[in-house]
C-alpha positions as CSV (number, residue, x, y, z in Angstrom):
1,M,-85.6,-74.4,-31.3
2,S,-83.0,-72.4,-32.7
3,K,-80.7,-69.6,-31.2
4,K,-82.3,-66.2,-31.3
5,Y,-78.7,-64.3,-30.5
6,E,-75.1,-64.9,-30.9
7,V,-73.1,-63.2,-27.9
8,V,-69.5,-62.3,-28.4
9,R,-67.6,-61.4,-25.1
10,Y,-64.8,-59.1,-25.5
11,E,-62.7,-56.4,-23.0
12,G,-65.4,-57.0,-20.3
13,Y,-68.6,-56.3,-22.6
14,E,-71.3,-58.9,-24.3
15,F,-72.2,-58.1,-27.8
16,F,-75.5,-59.7,-29.0
17,F,-75.9,-60.1,-32.2
18,K,-79.4,-60.9,-33.6
19,Y,-80.1,-64.2,-36.2
20,D,-82.1,-63.4,-39.0
21,M,-85.2,-64.8,-40.1
22,D,-84.5,-64.7,-43.4
23,P,-82.4,-66.9,-44.0
24,P,-82.8,-68.7,-40.7
25,G,-79.3,-69.4,-38.7
26,M,-77.7,-66.3,-40.6
27,L,-76.6,-63.3,-38.5
28,H,-78.7,-60.2,-39.7
29,I,-75.5,-58.2,-39.6
30,Y,-74.2,-60.9,-42.3
31,A,-77.4,-61.3,-44.1
32,R,-78.0,-57.4,-44.7
33,G,-74.3,-56.3,-44.9
34,L,-71.9,-59.3,-45.0
35,F,-70.3,-58.0,-41.6
36,Q,-69.0,-60.3,-38.9
37,P,-69.2,-59.7,-35.5
38,E,-65.9,-58.7,-35.4
39,D,-66.3,-55.7,-37.7
40,A,-69.1,-54.3,-35.5
41,I,-67.2,-54.7,-32.3
42,E,-64.5,-52.8,-34.2
43,V,-66.5,-50.1,-35.0
44,W,-67.7,-49.7,-31.5
45,F,-64.5,-49.3,-29.8
46,E,-62.7,-47.3,-32.7
47,G,-65.8,-45.0,-33.5
48,T,-64.5,-41.5,-33.7
49,E,-68.5,-40.1,-33.8
50,E,-71.3,-41.0,-32.1
51,V,-74.9,-39.8,-31.9
52,E,-77.6,-40.3,-29.6
53,N,-80.6,-41.0,-31.6
54,T,-83.6,-40.6,-29.1
55,D,-86.3,-40.6,-31.9
56,N,-85.4,-44.2,-32.6
57,N,-84.0,-45.4,-29.1
58,R,-80.3,-46.1,-30.1
59,F,-77.2,-44.8,-30.3
60,E,-75.1,-44.5,-33.8
61,T,-71.4,-44.8,-33.7
62,Y,-69.3,-44.4,-37.1
63,T,-65.5,-44.6,-38.2
64,D,-64.5,-43.3,-41.5
65,T,-65.9,-46.4,-43.5
66,R,-68.4,-48.0,-41.1
67,G,-71.0,-47.6,-38.7
68,I,-73.3,-49.2,-36.1
69,Y,-76.8,-48.8,-34.6
70,W,-76.7,-50.2,-31.1
71,Y,-78.0,-49.7,-27.4
72,W,-77.5,-50.9,-24.1
73,L,-79.3,-53.8,-22.9
74,D,-78.9,-53.2,-19.2
75,A,-78.2,-50.4,-16.7
76,K,-74.5,-51.7,-15.8
77,Q,-73.8,-50.8,-19.6
78,T,-72.0,-54.2,-20.0
79,K,-74.2,-55.9,-22.7
80,I,-74.7,-54.4,-26.0
81,M,-77.4,-55.2,-28.7
82,I,-75.9,-54.5,-32.2
83,I,-78.8,-53.8,-34.4
84,S,-76.8,-53.1,-37.8
85,C,-73.6,-52.6,-39.3
86,F,-72.8,-50.9,-42.5
87,Q,-70.5,-49.4,-44.9
88,R,-70.7,-45.7,-45.0
89,T,-71.1,-43.8,-48.2
90,S,-69.6,-40.6,-48.9
């Protein structure tokens, strides 16, 4: 059975990244946008704009050039599921 998530620990947080189903073994954020976990974590820490999207049960954090969709996995707010990482368009 293959792994479902890659977990990256940084600055007291655990960031979870799901593996894609097609192609298997590749992280979703890489398969869809060629982003690495470090790219998404950078957006999470450096983002200057954050929106709570209650319709989709997620947060949206943006820098000038990139964005991520994410949500908390725990009540202590130390585990973060990164849904997507993407380039912002103007």
